[in-house]
mmJSON file of the N, C-alpha and C atoms, coordinates in Angstrom:
{"data_MODEL":{"atom_site":{
"group_PDB":["ATOM","ATOM","ATOM","ATOM","ATOM","ATOM","ATOM","ATOM","ATOM","ATOM","ATOM","ATOM","ATOM","ATOM","ATOM","ATOM","ATOM","ATOM","ATOM","ATOM","ATOM","ATOM","ATOM","ATOM","ATOM","ATOM","ATOM","ATOM","ATOM","ATOM","ATOM","ATOM","ATOM","ATOM","ATOM","ATOM","ATOM","ATOM","ATOM","ATOM","ATOM","ATOM","ATOM","ATOM","ATOM","ATOM","ATOM","ATOM","ATOM","ATOM","ATOM","ATOM","ATOM","ATOM","ATOM","ATOM","ATOM","ATOM","ATOM","ATOM","ATOM","ATOM","ATOM","ATOM","ATOM","ATOM","ATOM","ATOM","ATOM","ATOM","ATOM","ATOM","ATOM","ATOM","ATOM","ATOM","ATOM","ATOM","ATOM","ATOM","ATOM","ATOM","ATOM","ATOM","ATOM","ATOM","ATOM","ATOM","ATOM","ATOM","ATOM","ATOM","ATOM","ATOM","ATOM","ATOM","ATOM","ATOM","ATOM","ATOM","ATOM","ATOM","ATOM","ATOM","ATOM","ATOM","ATOM","ATOM","ATOM","ATOM","ATOM","ATOM","ATOM","ATOM","ATOM","ATOM","ATOM","ATOM","ATOM","ATOM","ATOM","ATOM","ATOM","ATOM","ATOM","ATOM","ATOM","ATOM","ATOM","ATOM","ATOM","ATOM","ATOM","ATOM","ATOM","ATOM","ATOM","ATOM","ATOM","ATOM","ATOM","ATOM","ATOM","ATOM","ATOM","ATOM","ATOM","ATOM","ATOM","ATOM","ATOM","ATOM","ATOM"],
"id":[1,2,3,4,5,6,7,8,9,10,11,12,13,14,15,16,17,18,19,20,21,22,23,24,25,26,27,28,29,30,31,32,33,34,35,36,37,38,39,40,41,42,43,44,45,46,47,48,49,50,51,52,53,54,55,56,57,58,59,60,61,62,63,64,65,66,67,68,69,70,71,72,73,74,75,76,77,78,79,80,81,82,83,84,85,86,87,88,89,90,91,92,93,94,95,96,97,98,99,100,101,102,103,104,105,106,107,108,109,110,111,112,113,114,115,116,117,118,119,120,121,122,123,124,125,126,127,128,129,130,131,132,133,134,135,136,137,138,139,140,141,142,143,144,145,146,147,148,149,150,151,152,153],
"type_symbol":["N","C","C","N","C","C","N","C","C","N","C","C","N","C","C","N","C","C","N","C","C","N","C","C","N","C","C","N","C","C","N","C","C","N","C","C","N","C","C","N","C","C","N","C","C","N","C","C","N","C","C","N","C","C","N","C","C","N","C","C","N","C","C","N","C","C","N","C","C","N","C","C","N","C","C","N","C","C","N","C","C","N","C","C","N","C","C","N","C","C","N","C","C","N","C","C","N","C","C","N","C","C","N","C","C","N","C","C","N","C","C","N","C","C","N","C","C","N","C","C","N","C","C","N","C","C","N","C","C","N","C","C","N","C","C","N","C","C","N","C","C","N","C","C","N","C","C","N","C","C","N","C","C"],
"label_atom_id":["N","CA","C","N","CA","C","N","CA","C","N","CA","C","N","CA","C","N","CA","C","N","CA","C","N","CA","C","N","CA","C","N","CA","C","N","CA","C","N","CA","C","N","CA","C","N","CA","C","N","CA","C","N","CA","C","N","CA","C","N","CA","C","N","CA","C","N","CA","C","N","CA","C","N","CA","C","N","CA","C","N","CA","C","N","CA","C","N","CA","C","N","CA","C","N","CA","C","N","CA","C","N","CA","C","N","CA","C","N","CA","C","N","CA","C","N","CA","C","N","CA","C","N","CA","C","N","CA","C","N","CA","C","N","CA","C","N","CA","C","N","CA","C","N","CA","C","N","CA","C","N","CA","C","N","CA","C","N","CA","C","N","CA","C","N","CA","C","N","CA","C","N","CA","C","N","CA","C"],
"label_alt_id":[null,null,null,null,null,null,null,null,null,null,null,null,null,null,null,null,null,null,null,null,null,null,null,null,null,null,null,null,null,null,null,null,null,null,null,null,null,null,null,null,null,null,null,null,null,null,null,null,null,null,null,null,null,null,null,null,null,null,null,null,null,null,null,null,null,null,null,null,null,null,null,null,null,null,null,null,null,null,null,null,null,null,null,null,null,null,null,null,null,null,null,null,null,null,null,null,null,null,null,null,null,null,null,null,null,null,null,null,null,null,null,null,null,null,null,null,null,null,null,null,null,null,null,null,null,null,null,null,null,null,null,null,null,null,null,null,null,null,null,null,null,null,null,null,null,null,null,null,null,null,null,null,null],
"label_comp_id":["MET","MET","MET","ILE","ILE","ILE","TYR","TYR","TYR","GLY","GLY","GLY","PHE","PHE","PHE","ALA","ALA","ALA","TYR","TYR","TYR","LEU","LEU","LEU","MET","MET","MET","MET","MET","MET","VAL","VAL","VAL","LEU","LEU","LEU","ALA","ALA","ALA","ILE","ILE","ILE","SER","SER","SER","ALA","ALA","ALA","GLY","GLY","GLY","TRP","TRP","TRP","ILE","ILE","ILE","ILE","ILE","ILE","LEU","LEU","LEU","ALA","ALA","ALA","VAL","VAL","VAL","LEU","LEU","LEU","LYS","LYS","LYS","LYS","LYS","LYS","PRO","PRO","PRO","GLY","GLY","GLY","PHE","PHE","PHE","ILE","ILE","ILE","GLU","GLU","GLU","LYS","LYS","LYS","PRO","PRO","PRO","LEU","LEU","LEU","ASN","ASN","ASN","GLU","GLU","GLU","VAL","VAL","VAL","LYS","LYS","LYS","ASN","ASN","ASN","LYS","LYS","LYS","ILE","ILE","ILE","ARG","ARG","ARG","PRO","PRO","PRO","PHE","PHE","PHE","LEU","LEU","LEU","ASN","ASN","ASN","PRO","PRO","PRO","LYS","LYS","LYS","ASP","ASP","ASP","ASP","ASP","ASP","GLN","GLN","GLN"],
"label_asym_id":["A","A","A","A","A","A","A","A","A","A","A","A","A","A","A","A","A","A","A","A","A","A","A","A","A","A","A","A","A","A","A","A","A","A","A","A","A","A","A","A","A","A","A","A","A","A","A","A","A","A","A","A","A","A","A","A","A","A","A","A","A","A","A","A","A","A","A","A","A","A","A","A","A","A","A","A","A","A","A","A","A","A","A","A","A","A","A","A","A","A","A","A","A","A","A","A","A","A","A","A","A","A","A","A","A","A","A","A","A","A","A","A","A","A","A","A","A","A","A","A","A","A","A","A","A","A","A","A","A","A","A","A","A","A","A","A","A","A","A","A","A","A","A","A","A","A","A","A","A","A","A","A","A"],
"label_entity_id":["1","1","1","1","1","1","1","1","1","1","1","1","1","1","1","1","1","1","1","1","1","1","1","1","1","1","1","1","1","1","1","1","1","1","1","1","1","1","1","1","1","1","1","1","1","1","1","1","1","1","1","1","1","1","1","1","1","1","1","1","1","1","1","1","1","1","1","1","1","1","1","1","1","1","1","1","1","1","1","1","1","1","1","1","1","1","1","1","1","1","1","1","1","1","1","1","1","1","1","1","1","1","1","1","1","1","1","1","1","1","1","1","1","1","1","1","1","1","1","1","1","1","1","1","1","1","1","1","1","1","1","1","1","1","1","1","1","1","1","1","1","1","1","1","1","1","1","1","1","1","1","1","1"],
"label_seq_id":[1,1,1,2,2,2,3,3,3,4,4,4,5,5,5,6,6,6,7,7,7,8,8,8,9,9,9,10,10,10,11,11,11,12,12,12,13,13,13,14,14,14,15,15,15,16,16,16,17,17,17,18,18,18,19,19,19,20,20,20,21,21,21,22,22,22,23,23,23,24,24,24,25,25,25,26,26,26,27,27,27,28,28,28,29,29,29,30,30,30,31,31,31,32,32,32,33,33,33,34,34,34,35,35,35,36,36,36,37,37,37,38,38,38,39,39,39,40,40,40,41,41,41,42,42,42,43,43,43,44,44,44,45,45,45,46,46,46,47,47,47,48,48,48,49,49,49,50,50,50,51,51,51],
"pdbx_PDB_ins_code":[null,null,null,null,null,null,null,null,null,null,null,null,null,null,null,null,null,null,null,null,null,null,null,null,null,null,null,null,null,null,null,null,null,null,null,null,null,null,null,null,null,null,null,null,null,null,null,null,null,null,null,null,null,null,null,null,null,null,null,null,null,null,null,null,null,null,null,null,null,null,null,null,null,null,null,null,null,null,null,null,null,null,null,null,null,null,null,null,null,null,null,null,null,null,null,null,null,null,null,null,null,null,null,null,null,null,null,null,null,null,null,null,null,null,null,null,null,null,null,null,null,null,null,null,null,null,null,null,null,null,null,null,null,null,null,null,null,null,null,null,null,null,null,null,null,null,null,null,null,null,null,null,null],
"Cartn_x":[0.816,0.0,0.862,1.917,2.799,3.519,3.806,4.477,3.556,2.27,1.309,1.278,1.274,1.287,2.611,3.706,5.009,5.072,4.55,4.538,3.66,2.491,1.595,2.252,2.914,3.595,4.725,5.44,6.522,5.965,4.891,4.281,3.771,3.126,2.626,3.764,4.856,5.993,6.64,6.805,7.395,6.474,5.186,4.228,4.241,4.271,4.311,5.605,6.714,7.985,7.932,7.369,7.252,6.343,5.248,4.329,5.015,5.737,6.446,7.48,8.232,9.234,8.599,7.424,6.781,6.106,5.592,4.778,5.601,6.413,7.143,8.322,8.713,9.841,11.13,11.95,13.21,14.262,15.154,16.229,17.194,17.984,18.892,19.92,20.413,21.443,20.898,19.578,18.971,18.52,17.929,17.327,18.38,19.508,20.521,21.131,21.632,22.181,21.117,19.885,18.807,18.535,18.539,18.348,19.504,20.731,21.894,21.8,21.394,21.254,20.152,19.026,17.936,18.366,19.136,19.592,20.581,21.367,22.323,21.634,20.587,19.951,18.804,18.366,17.239,17.483,18.674,18.878,18.763,19.105,19.016,17.57,16.749,15.371,14.477,14.804,13.96,14.835,15.415,16.267,15.427,15.962,15.268,16.086,15.408,16.08,16.258,17.479,17.738,17.498,16.546,16.242,16.342],
"Cartn_y":[-1.194,0.0,1.263,1.237,2.408,2.631,1.536,1.666,2.318,2.058,2.701,4.207,4.644,6.075,6.7,6.0,6.518,6.673,5.697,5.759,6.912,7.082,8.167,9.526,9.688,10.949,11.21,10.161,10.324,10.777,10.152,10.53,11.964,12.346,13.712,14.728,14.396,15.309,15.499,14.421,14.522,15.319,15.062,15.8,17.284,17.612,19.013,19.673,18.95,19.496,19.817,18.912,19.154,20.345,20.459,21.586,22.896,22.912,24.132,24.519,23.545,23.844,24.331,23.816,24.196,25.554,25.915,27.127,28.329,28.155,29.297,29.677,30.947,31.428,30.835,30.363,29.754,30.837,30.632,31.597,31.621,32.674,32.863,31.759,31.216,30.19,28.881,28.723,27.544,27.88,29.056,29.426,29.602,30.241,30.524,29.252,28.317,27.083,26.26,26.299,25.559,26.108,27.432,28.037,27.709,27.683,27.352,25.919,24.999,23.598,23.479,24.177,24.116,24.664,25.744,26.322,25.412,24.637,23.717,22.51,21.989,20.777,21.078,22.332,22.679,22.313,22.552,22.159,20.651,19.854,18.4,17.915,18.613,18.194,18.641,19.77,20.293,20.747,19.81,20.227,20.83,21.886,22.542,22.363,22.023,21.848,23.215,23.508,24.761,24.543,25.279,25.132,26.456],
"Cartn_z":[0.0,0.0,0.0,0.802,0.875,-0.452,-1.172,-2.46,-3.483,-3.37,-4.267,-4.066,-2.807,-2.521,-2.954,-2.723,-3.131,-4.651,-5.375,-6.834,-7.312,-6.688,-7.055,-6.81,-5.679,-5.379,-6.369,-6.763,-7.731,-9.077,-9.529,-10.807,-10.754,-9.668,-9.539,-9.487,-8.817,-8.733,-10.101,-10.849,-12.187,-13.107,-13.042,-13.868,-13.52,-12.25,-11.831,-12.307,-12.252,-12.739,-14.219,-15.018,-16.458,-16.731,-16.003,-16.202,-15.842,-14.742,-14.336,-15.382,-15.901,-16.916,-18.219,-18.551,-19.804,-19.71,-18.534,-18.418,-17.979,-16.963,-16.418,-17.312,-17.264,-18.052,-17.5,-18.417,-18.004,-17.755,-16.806,-16.591,-17.776,-17.869,-18.995,-19.139,-18.031,-18.125,-18.664,-18.706,-19.326,-20.744,-20.931,-22.211,-23.306,-23.004,-24.035,-24.609,-23.793,-24.38,-25.099,-24.618,-25.261,-26.659,-26.806,-28.122,-29.058,-28.541,-29.37,-29.891,-29.035,-29.449,-30.494,-30.285,-31.255,-32.607,-32.602,-33.863,-34.584,-33.829,-34.445,-35.079,-34.444,-34.965,-35.927,-36.005,-36.877,-38.347,-38.932,-40.343,-40.574,-39.597,-39.753,-39.656,-38.868,-38.69,-39.838,-40.456,-41.517,-42.687,-43.435,-44.547,-45.671,-46.261,-47.364,-48.637,-49.714,-50.996,-51.65,-52.071,-52.781,-54.264,-54.8,-56.223,-56.905],
"occupancy":[1.0,1.0,1.0,1.0,1.0,1.0,1.0,1.0,1.0,1.0,1.0,1.0,1.0,1.0,1.0,1.0,1.0,1.0,1.0,1.0,1.0,1.0,1.0,1.0,1.0,1.0,1.0,1.0,1.0,1.0,1.0,1.0,1.0,1.0,1.0,1.0,1.0,1.0,1.0,1.0,1.0,1.0,1.0,1.0,1.0,1.0,1.0,1.0,1.0,1.0,1.0,1.0,1.0,1.0,1.0,1.0,1.0,1.0,1.0,1.0,1.0,1.0,1.0,1.0,1.0,1.0,1.0,1.0,1.0,1.0,1.0,1.0,1.0,1.0,1.0,1.0,1.0,1.0,1.0,1.0,1.0,1.0,1.0,1.0,1.0,1.0,1.0,1.0,1.0,1.0,1.0,1.0,1.0,1.0,1.0,1.0,1.0,1.0,1.0,1.0,1.0,1.0,1.0,1.0,1.0,1.0,1.0,1.0,1.0,1.0,1.0,1.0,1.0,1.0,1.0,1.0,1.0,1.0,1.0,1.0,1.0,1.0,1.0,1.0,1.0,1.0,1.0,1.0,1.0,1.0,1.0,1.0,1.0,1.0,1.0,1.0,1.0,1.0,1.0,1.0,1.0,1.0,1.0,1.0,1.0,1.0,1.0,1.0,1.0,1.0,1.0,1.0,1.0],
"B_iso_or_equiv":[0.0,0.0,0.0,0.0,0.0,0.0,0.0,0.0,0.0,0.0,0.0,0.0,0.0,0.0,0.0,0.0,0.0,0.0,0.0,0.0,0.0,0.0,0.0,0.0,0.0,0.0,0.0,0.0,0.0,0.0,0.0,0.0,0.0,0.0,0.0,0.0,0.0,0.0,0.0,0.0,0.0,0.0,0.0,0.0,0.0,0.0,0.0,0.0,0.0,0.0,0.0,0.0,0.0,0.0,0.0,0.0,0.0,0.0,0.0,0.0,0.0,0.0,0.0,0.0,0.0,0.0,0.0,0.0,0.0,0.0,0.0,0.0,0.0,0.0,0.0,0.0,0.0,0.0,0.0,0.0,0.0,0.0,0.0,0.0,0.0,0.0,0.0,0.0,0.0,0.0,0.0,0.0,0.0,0.0,0.0,0.0,0.0,0.0,0.0,0.0,0.0,0.0,0.0,0.0,0.0,0.0,0.0,0.0,0.0,0.0,0.0,0.0,0.0,0.0,0.0,0.0,0.0,0.0,0.0,0.0,0.0,0.0,0.0,0.0,0.0,0.0,0.0,0.0,0.0,0.0,0.0,0.0,0.0,0.0,0.0,0.0,0.0,0.0,0.0,0.0,0.0,0.0,0.0,0.0,0.0,0.0,0.0,0.0,0.0,0.0,0.0,0.0,0.0],
"pdbx_formal_charge":[null,null,null,null,null,null,null,null,null,null,null,null,null,null,null,null,null,null,null,null,null,null,null,null,null,null,null,null,null,null,null,null,null,null,null,null,null,null,null,null,null,null,null,null,null,null,null,null,null,null,null,null,null,null,null,null,null,null,null,null,null,null,null,null,null,null,null,null,null,null,null,null,null,null,null,null,null,null,null,null,null,null,null,null,null,null,null,null,null,null,null,null,null,null,null,null,null,null,null,null,null,null,null,null,null,null,null,null,null,null,null,null,null,null,null,null,null,null,null,null,null,null,null,null,null,null,null,null,null,null,null,null,null,null,null,null,null,null,null,null,null,null,null,null,null,null,null,null,null,null,null,null,null],
"auth_seq_id":[1,1,1,2,2,2,3,3,3,4,4,4,5,5,5,6,6,6,7,7,7,8,8,8,9,9,9,10,10,10,11,11,11,12,12,12,13,13,13,14,14,14,15,15,15,16,16,16,17,17,17,18,18,18,19,19,19,20,20,20,21,21,21,22,22,22,23,23,23,24,24,24,25,25,25,26,26,26,27,27,27,28,28,28,29,29,29,30,30,30,31,31,31,32,32,32,33,33,33,34,34,34,35,35,35,36,36,36,37,37,37,38,38,38,39,39,39,40,40,40,41,41,41,42,42,42,43,43,43,44,44,44,45,45,45,46,46,46,47,47,47,48,48,48,49,49,49,50,50,50,51,51,51],
"auth_comp_id":["MET","MET","MET","ILE","ILE","ILE","TYR","TYR","TYR","GLY","GLY","GLY","PHE","PHE","PHE","ALA","ALA","ALA","TYR","TYR","TYR","LEU","LEU","LEU","MET","MET","MET","MET","MET","MET","VAL","VAL","VAL","LEU","LEU","LEU","ALA","ALA","ALA","ILE","ILE","ILE","SER","SER","SER","ALA","ALA","ALA","GLY","GLY","GLY","TRP","TRP","TRP","ILE","ILE","ILE","ILE","ILE","ILE","LEU","LEU","LEU","ALA","ALA","ALA","VAL","VAL","VAL","LEU","LEU","LEU","LYS","LYS","LYS","LYS","LYS","LYS","PRO","PRO","PRO","GLY","GLY","GLY","PHE","PHE","PHE","ILE","ILE","ILE","GLU","GLU","GLU","LYS","LYS","LYS","PRO","PRO","PRO","LEU","LEU","LEU","ASN","ASN","ASN","GLU","GLU","GLU","VAL","VAL","VAL","LYS","LYS","LYS","ASN","ASN","ASN","LYS","LYS","LYS","ILE","ILE","ILE","ARG","ARG","ARG","PRO","PRO","PRO","PHE","PHE","PHE","LEU","LEU","LEU","ASN","ASN","ASN","PRO","PRO","PRO","LYS","LYS","LYS","ASP","ASP","ASP","ASP","ASP","ASP","GLN","GLN","GLN"],
"auth_asym_id":["A","A","A","A","A","A","A","A","A","A","A","A","A","A","A","A","A","A","A","A","A","A","A","A","A","A","A","A","A","A","A","A","A","A","A","A","A","A","A","A","A","A","A","A","A","A","A","A","A","A","A","A","A","A","A","A","A","A","A","A","A","A","A","A","A","A","A","A","A","A","A","A","A","A","A","A","A","A","A","A","A","A","A","A","A","A","A","A","A","A","A","A","A","A","A","A","A","A","A","A","A","A","A","A","A","A","A","A","A","A","A","A","A","A","A","A","A","A","A","A","A","A","A","A","A","A","A","A","A","A","A","A","A","A","A","A","A","A","A","A","A","A","A","A","A","A","A","A","A","A","A","A","A"],
"auth_atom_id":["N","CA","C","N","CA","C","N","CA","C","N","CA","C","N","CA","C","N","CA","C","N","CA","C","N","CA","C","N","CA","C","N","CA","C","N","CA","C","N","CA","C","N","CA","C","N","CA","C","N","CA","C","N","CA","C","N","CA","C","N","CA","C","N","CA","C","N","CA","C","N","CA","C","N","CA","C","N","CA","C","N","CA","C","N","CA","C","N","CA","C","N","CA","C","N","CA","C","N","CA","C","N","CA","C","N","CA","C","N","CA","C","N","CA","C","N","CA","C","N","CA","C","N","CA","C","N","CA","C","N","CA","C","N","CA","C","N","CA","C","N","CA","C","N","CA","C","N","CA","C","N","CA","C","N","CA","C","N","CA","C","N","CA","C","N","CA","C","N","CA","C","N","CA","C","N","CA","C"],
"pdbx_PDB_model_num":[1,1,1,1,1,1,1,1,1,1,1,1,1,1,1,1,1,1,1,1,1,1,1,1,1,1,1,1,1,1,1,1,1,1,1,1,1,1,1,1,1,1,1,1,1,1,1,1,1,1,1,1,1,1,1,1,1,1,1,1,1,1,1,1,1,1,1,1,1,1,1,1,1,1,1,1,1,1,1,1,1,1,1,1,1,1,1,1,1,1,1,1,1,1,1,1,1,1,1,1,1,1,1,1,1,1,1,1,1,1,1,1,1,1,1,1,1,1,1,1,1,1,1,1,1,1,1,1,1,1,1,1,1,1,1,1,1,1,1,1,1,1,1,1,1,1,1,1,1,1,1,1,1]
}}}
């Protein structure tokens, strides 16, 4: 029974963490490297043909 409550609390904590990360504004030390990584991988994810 205690393991069920522990599992439920873990799932709720992880879900709350994801929601907080998705909704709240990220600090600069997280946002800047994240944008750099996105800009580096963007050409590989969406290649455009030059015609």
